[in-house]
C-alpha positions as CSV (number, residue, x, y, z in Angstrom):
1,M,38.6,-12.0,13.4
2,A,36.0,-10.4,15.7
3,R,38.7,-8.0,16.9
4,Q,39.6,-7.0,13.4
5,L,35.9,-6.4,12.5
6,L,35.6,-4.1,15.5
7,A,38.9,-2.4,15.0
8,T,38.7,1.4,14.7
9,K,41.0,4.1,13.5
10,S,41.5,7.3,15.4
11,I,41.0,10.6,13.7
12,A,44.7,11.2,13.9
13,E,45.4,7.9,12.0
14,L,42.8,8.8,9.4
15,H,44.4,12.2,8.9
16,E,47.9,10.6,8.6
17,Q,46.7,8.0,6.1
18,E,45.0,10.6,4.0
19,S,48.0,13.0,4.0
20,S,50.4,10.2,3.1
21,G,48.6,9.4,-0.1
22,N,47.2,11.3,-3.0
23,Q,44.8,13.9,-1.6
24,L,41.7,14.9,-3.4
25,R,41.7,18.5,-4.6
26,R,39.4,20.8,-2.6
27,A,37.6,22.6,-5.5
28,L,34.1,23.1,-4.1
29,T,32.8,26.2,-2.4
30,A,30.6,26.2,0.7
31,T,27.5,27.0,-1.5
32,Q,28.2,24.1,-3.9
33,L,28.8,21.7,-0.9
34,T,25.5,22.8,0.6
35,L,23.6,22.3,-2.7
36,L,25.3,18.9,-3.1
37,G,24.0,17.9,0.3
38,I,20.5,19.2,-0.5
39,G,20.6,17.3,-3.8
40,G,21.5,14.1,-2.0
41,I,18.7,14.5,0.5
42,I,16.0,15.6,-2.0
43,G,16.4,12.8,-4.6
44,T,15.0,13.0,-8.1
45,G,12.7,10.1,-7.1
46,I,10.5,12.7,-5.4
47,F,9.1,13.5,-8.9
48,V,8.6,9.9,-10.0
49,L,5.4,8.9,-8.1
50,T,4.6,12.1,-6.1
51,G,1.9,13.4,-8.6
52,V,0.2,10.0,-8.9
53,A,0.2,9.5,-5.1
54,A,-1.2,13.0,-4.6
55,A,-4.0,12.5,-7.2
56,T,-5.1,9.0,-6.2
57,N,-4.2,8.4,-2.6
58,A,-2.7,11.2,-0.4
59,G,-4.4,14.3,-1.6
60,P,-4.1,17.3,0.8
61,A,-2.0,15.3,3.2
62,L,0.9,15.4,0.8
63,P,2.3,18.8,1.8
64,L,2.1,17.7,5.5
65,S,4.1,14.6,4.7
66,F,6.7,16.7,2.9
67,I,7.1,18.9,6.0
68,V,7.5,15.9,8.3
69,A,10.0,14.2,5.8
70,G,11.8,17.6,5.5
71,L,12.4,17.7,9.2
72,G,13.8,14.2,9.2
73,C,16.1,15.1,6.2
74,T,17.2,18.2,8.1
75,F,18.3,16.1,11.1
76,A,20.1,13.7,8.7
77,G,21.9,16.7,7.1
78,L,22.9,18.1,10.5
79,C,24.2,14.7,11.5
80,Y,26.4,14.5,8.4
81,A,27.6,18.1,9.0
82,E,28.6,17.2,12.6
83,F,30.5,14.1,11.5
84,A,32.3,16.1,8.8
85,A,33.4,18.7,11.3
86,M,34.6,16.0,13.8
87,I,36.2,13.7,11.2
88,P,37.3,16.1,8.3
89,V,38.6,13.4,6.0
90,S,37.3,12.0,2.7
91,G,35.2,8.8,2.6
92,S,31.9,10.1,4.0
93,A,29.9,7.5,5.9
94,Y,32.6,4.8,5.4
95,S,35.2,6.9,7.2
96,Y,32.8,8.0,9.9
97,S,31.9,4.4,10.6
98,Y,35.5,3.3,10.6
99,A,36.4,5.8,13.2
100,T,33.5,5.1,15.5
101,L,32.0,1.6,14.9
102,G,34.8,-0.4,13.4
103,E,36.1,-1.9,10.2
104,G,33.3,-4.5,9.8
105,I,30.5,-2.0,10.2
106,A,32.3,0.4,7.8
107,W,32.6,-2.3,5.2
108,F,28.9,-3.1,5.5
109,I,27.9,0.6,5.3
110,G,30.2,1.3,2.3
111,W,28.7,-1.5,0.2
112,N,25.2,-0.6,1.4
113,L,25.7,2.9,0.0
114,V,26.9,1.4,-3.3
115,L,23.8,-0.8,-3.6
116,E,21.6,2.2,-2.5
117,Y,22.9,4.4,-5.3
118,L,22.8,1.5,-7.8
119,F,19.1,0.8,-7.2
120,A,18.2,4.5,-6.8
121,V,19.8,5.3,-10.2
122,A,18.0,2.3,-11.8
123,T,14.6,3.3,-10.4
124,V,14.9,7.0,-11.2
125,S,16.2,6.5,-14.7
126,V,13.2,4.2,-15.5
127,G,10.8,6.8,-14.1
128,W,12.6,9.6,-16.0
129,S,12.3,7.5,-19.2
130,G,8.5,7.2,-18.8
131,Y,8.2,11.0,-18.4
132,A,10.6,11.6,-21.4
133,V,8.7,9.2,-23.6
134,S,5.3,10.9,-22.6
135,L,6.8,14.4,-23.4
136,L,8.1,13.3,-26.7
137,E,4.7,11.8,-27.6
138,Q,3.1,15.2,-27.1
139,L,5.7,16.6,-29.4
140,H,4.7,13.9,-32.0
141,I,8.0,12.1,-31.6
142,H,7.3,8.4,-31.2
143,I,9.7,6.0,-29.6
144,P,8.8,2.3,-30.1
145,P,7.7,0.5,-26.9
146,A,10.4,-2.1,-27.7
147,L,13.0,0.6,-27.1
148,A,11.4,2.3,-24.1
149,N,10.8,-0.6,-21.7
150,A,12.7,-3.4,-20.0
151,P,12.6,-6.9,-21.5
152,L,11.4,-8.3,-18.2
153,D,8.8,-6.9,-15.7
154,K,7.0,-8.1,-12.7
155,G,3.6,-9.8,-13.3
156,E,0.3,-8.6,-11.9
157,D,0.9,-10.7,-8.8
158,A,4.3,-9.0,-8.4
159,L,5.8,-12.5,-7.7
160,H,6.9,-13.7,-11.2
161,W,8.8,-12.2,-14.0
162,V,7.1,-11.9,-17.4
163,R,8.4,-11.0,-20.8
164,T,7.3,-7.6,-22.1
165,G,8.4,-8.1,-25.7
166,A,10.7,-5.0,-25.4
167,I,14.4,-5.0,-26.1
168,I,16.0,-2.3,-24.0
169,N,15.1,1.0,-22.3
170,V,17.1,3.4,-24.4
171,P,16.0,6.7,-22.7
172,A,16.9,5.3,-19.3
173,M,20.3,4.3,-20.6
174,L,20.9,7.7,-22.2
175,I,20.2,9.7,-19.1
176,V,22.5,7.5,-17.0
177,A,25.2,7.9,-19.7
178,V,24.8,11.7,-19.8
179,I,25.0,12.0,-16.0
180,A,28.0,9.7,-15.8
181,T,29.8,11.7,-18.5
182,I,29.2,15.0,-16.6
183,C,30.6,13.4,-13.4
184,Y,33.6,12.1,-15.4
185,I,34.4,15.5,-16.9
186,G,35.2,17.0,-13.5
187,I,34.0,17.9,-10.0
188,K,33.5,21.6,-10.9
189,Q,31.3,20.8,-13.9
190,S,29.4,18.3,-11.8
191,A,28.9,20.9,-9.0
192,V,27.6,23.5,-11.4
193,F,25.2,21.0,-13.0
194,N,24.1,19.8,-9.6
195,S,23.5,23.4,-8.5
196,V,21.2,24.1,-11.4
197,I,19.2,20.9,-10.9
198,V,18.9,21.4,-7.2
199,T,17.7,25.0,-7.7
200,I,15.0,23.7,-10.1
201,K,14.0,20.9,-7.8
202,V,13.6,23.1,-4.8
203,T,11.7,25.8,-6.8
204,V,9.3,23.1,-8.1
205,I,8.7,21.7,-4.6
206,V,8.2,25.1,-3.0
């Protein structure tokens, strides 16, 4: 079993496995791929608590922290670029791990990425919901709290769950459904949408 967990596949084997099956159509340009990588590095979560942290805690140190974090993100992006050049097959971190560290580590990293995106989407959608509800309130469009919050929330001690009296967070569900629909329509449409969003994000940050 230990031998199977540590078993790796050579780049030639990964190429052969990919070419023998249904290959994904290469429809993205270099610019779209670059913007896709930037979008993955600069997550939407940067807008969820950044303003609050700058106003109440960090203050002028926030731009410096952005620069330091940006350097780290640059190294991560270069690492992915090097892996993609060395192992040009689909599968991202799973395939890279399979070729270098073994099947067990690849399995762990694959599921870790799934959980990462799951919790990231949940967190960002809730943050987006709060901003959307606040914006609609300024436009005199009222959404009942029962339809804009989760039915359960952490208590003041952050150790116990408490009932909020709400039913469901409709705005959060809607934004997830919209993004999922765009991804389902096709990779080209998703890339165009991502390019627009990334351009806006980078412009706001700069």
